N, C-alpha and C positions, 0 to 999 in steps of 0.2 A: 204440276201435271205436264207442263210443256217439256221439262227436262226428261221426264219419264217417257213421253212420246218420242222424243229424239233418240233416247237410248234404245227403245224398241226398234226404231228404224235402223239404227246402226247394227243391231244384232243380226238383222237380215242382210244388211248391205255388206258387212265384213265377210260374210260367207260367199259373196259374189263379187270379189275383186275383179275388175275388168281384165279380161285376158289380154296378154300382150305387153303389159307394162312390166317388163322383166326387171326393172330397177325398183319396183315397189315392194316394200316390206312393212308390215304394221309396226309402228313405233311403240316403245314401252309405255309412254304416256303421250296422249294426244294433246298438243299444245293449244292453248287458248289463243284466239285471235286478239291482237293488240287493239286497245281502245283508248289509248292515251290522247286526250284532246290536244295536247301540245304538238303531237305529231300529225294528227288528222286535221288540225286547224278547225275552221268553222264548218267543215263538211261533215254532215251527220253520219254517225255509225249506225248501220241497220239494227234496229231494236224491235221491229214489229214481228209478230208471229209469222210462221212460215205459211206460204200459200195453201198448202194442203191441210193446214189447221184452221183455215178461215171459218169453217162451219162444220159442225159434227154431222155425220151422215147416218141415218137409220137404215139398216139393211132390210127393206120391206118390199123387195122386188115382187112383181106380179108375174105369174106363170101364164103364158099365152099358148094355147094349143095351135099347131099348124093346121091350115085349112084354106078355104076359099070364102071370100065375102062377096055377096052380090050387092052392087051399089043400088041404093034406094033414091027416089026423088028427094032433092034437098040435101043430099049427103055432100060433105066436103072431106077431103083427105084427112085433115086434122080431126074433124069430128069422128070419123071412122076410127082413127088411131086412138082417140080418147075413149071411145066406147068399148073397144076390144082390148085396150091396154098395150098395144104394140106401137112401135115408133113410126111416125109418118114418113121419115126419110127412108127407113128400112122398107116400108111398103112401096114407096115410090121407086126405089132402086130395084126391088124384086119384080116390079111390073113395067119397068122401062119408062116410067113417067118422068117428065122434065117440067121445070117451072113454066107456067104457073099451075101445074098439076091439075089439069082439067080432067074430070071424070064424068061418066054418063050413066044414067039409070040403066040397070041391067048388066052393066059391065062387071066381069068377074075378076076380082083381085086376089092374087096369091098372098097368103099371110104366112110370114116366117115365124114359126113357133120358137119359144124360148122364154127366158126370164128377162123382164124389162124393169129397169129402175127409172122412176120418174124424178127428174132433177128438181130440187128446191133451191130457193134463193141463196146465193153465197156458196153453194157446194162447188168444189173443184173436182176435176177428173181424178186427180191423185187421191183425194179423200174418199171418193166413191170406190175406187179400186181397193183402197185399204179396208173399207167396210165389208167388202165381199171377198177379200183375200185373193183377188184376181190381178194379174199383171195389167197395168194401165195400157201398155203398148198393144196388148191383145184387144182391148176395148176399142182403141183408136182404129185398128185395122178392121175389126168386125163391123164398126159403124161408119167406116170410110170418112172419118173426120179429117178436115183440111184446115189449113191456115185461114184465119188467125186462132182457131181452136177455142173460140168463145162459146160456152154452153149457154142454153136458154132455159129459163124457168119453165117447167112443164114438159121439156123435151124428154123423150124416153130412150134410154140407152140399152141396147141388147148386150147382155153379159155373156162371157165365154161359158160354154157348156161345162168346162172343167172347174169352174168356180164352185166352192163348197155350197151345198144345198142349204145349210143352216149356219151362217157365219157367226150367229150369236153363241154357238156352242164351241167356237174356236178358243183355245187358250192364247195368252199373250205370245207365248213361244211359237205356236202354230201360225199365228198371224204374221209374226216376224219372218218366219221361214217362207211363208207364201208370198210375201211382199218385199220387193226390193226397189230401189230408186236409182235412176240414172239421169243423165243430161237430157235425153229425149223425153223422159217423163215430165221434167220440169217445163221444157219447151212446149209440149203439147197438152199437159194436164194441170198447169199451175194457174190458169185463169178461172176466176169464180163465175158462176152462172149469173146471167143478167135477165131482167124481165124483158118481155117482147117490146121492141121499140127503143129500149135503152141502149145508149151508145157507150162504148169503152172510153175511158178517160184519156185525154191527150197527155203526152209526156209532161212531167213537171220539171221545174228548174232544180238546181242542186239544193235549194233550201227546203224542199218538200218531198217527203216520202209518200208514195201512193200506198194506201192500206191494202193488205192482202185480200180484202173483201171487194176490191175494186178491180175490174178488168182493165188492162192497158191496151190502148189503141196500137195497132200494128203500124210501123213506119211505112212511108210510101216506097216507090220504086228505088232500087239500089243497083249500082253498076257492077258491083263485085270487085271493086278495087280496094286492096288492103295494104296496111303498113305492118312492119314487124313490131310486135308489142314490146319487145326488149331486144337489146343487143347482147349476144352471148354465143356459146357454142352448142350446137345441136347434139345432145347426148343420147337421144333416142328418136329415130326417124319414124315417119308414118308407115303403116302397113304391117305385113306379117313378120313375126319374129321367130317363126318355127314352133313346133310343138303345139300348134293350135292357138298361139298367142298373137294378138293383133293390137297395134297401137292406133287409136283413132285420131291421133294428132302428132305433134312433135313435142319433145321435152327439151327445153333450152336451159343449159347451166348458166346461172348468174349468181352474183353475190347477194346475200340476204340484204333486203332493204332496197334493192334495185327498183326504181319506179316502173310500174306496169302501165302501158299506154293503150288506149282503145285502138284497135286495129283499123276501125272505120267508125263513122258516126252511126248512132242508133239509139235505142232505148234499152235500159237495163231491165232484163226480164227476171233476173235473180241475182242476189248478192247475199251469201251466207256460207255456212260450213256444215250443213246437215248431211252431205254426201261424204262420208268419212274418208274414202279413198283419195278424194281430191283436196280435202281440207278446205281452206278459204277458196271459194269459187265464185266467179262472176260470169254471167251469161248476158250477151248483148244481142238484141234482135235488130237487124239492119234492114229488114223488109225484103220483099221478093223471095222469101224462103231462106235467106242467109242469116246464120247465127254464128257467133264466135264464143268460145269458152276459154277461161283463164283460171287455171287451177294451181293449188299449193301456195296461195297468197298468204302472207303474214299479216297484212292489213288490208281492209276493204274501205275504200274512200267513197263509194257510191251506194245508192239505195235503189230498191226496186221502183221502176217507173221513172227514174231520172233520165233525162236526155243528155247524151254525151256526144262530143265531137271527136273526129279522128285525131289521134295524138294526145288526147287528154289523159292525164294521170288518173287511173281508176283504183290503184292500190299499190302495195309494195310486195315484192317477191319474197318468198321464204321457203320453208320446208314443212309446212303443215300438210296433214294427210299422210299417206303411206309412202313417203320417200325419206331418204337418209342424208340428203344433201340439198342445199338451196337450188331451186329450179322453178321454171314456169312450164306447166303443161298447157299447150295452146292447141285449140281445135277450130277448124272452119267447117261448118255444116251447111249443105244446100238441100232444101226440101227434106230435112231430117237425116240425110245421109252424110257421114263424115267424108271429106275430100282432103287430098294431100295439100297442106297449107303451102308448101314450097311452090306449087303450081300457080298460086294466086298471090304470092309475095314477091317484092322486088328481089333482084338477084343478090344484091349486097345487103346483109343484115346490119 
């Protein structure tokens, strides 16, 4: 079933190859990532299921009518939200309330209508988006979700109005067409929901992989100082390539098997190959809104939740994904937005 789920994801993703990667072309056969223990040593190869497969999601959203609620004695914002089925954060935002969300009897609260999904234990944002055939990035914007993007059990997410009214009637092909996956989705939607009061798990050492059903704690403050992940020639620079194409990072030509090094210290947010265009992909969360991405890897030497240091070898370069020569696709993102890596890297590669 896992392989079928990944195939369905790829059907949708291959129709949405990121604009701007003018050197990308789907290969005849997608290569498998190498798993030779002799090469990887004792560092474990990721084998756990993907974060968006951590828990199945039932599409049973509740429709809430727009209107006004008059606060009663003893009411709390969360109690009101639970009673009417809307999200407490959405109500707070719509009425200009700030923590600790003090409300008073007789106060009139504006209620934003729409369909709300109540989050269950272990559900991830990506899995919720898949269940409703809605782009996860739209859910993030609609609910004003912010770092560290950890969902809470019982939290209610407002769904985009464009999401299908009855996702149960969607065919596999329709769901694949409605859902695609990108780096931002993994960064913002890969954390499973936690119970109130539960804390995300601190990063592990290299011997332990954190299960996809466990949320990872966000690293502390980061200065934004980066190192080049490989030494090579930049074959595709950051920015517009004309014709509506944009490269969100840089592509560096290197020999197959070149060690890929962490550009800065942080925690591995993702290590896998489910995004077909990038092949072997590693995402590292550095804290303070900084994330780096390493694509087209031939080997992955790190696992989700692993803590890494600047300069540590995290994989080997290759030509996995939609490229026709060995290279590394490298991105730096700040607060979800891609920035030109050359601005933040030393002058000499």
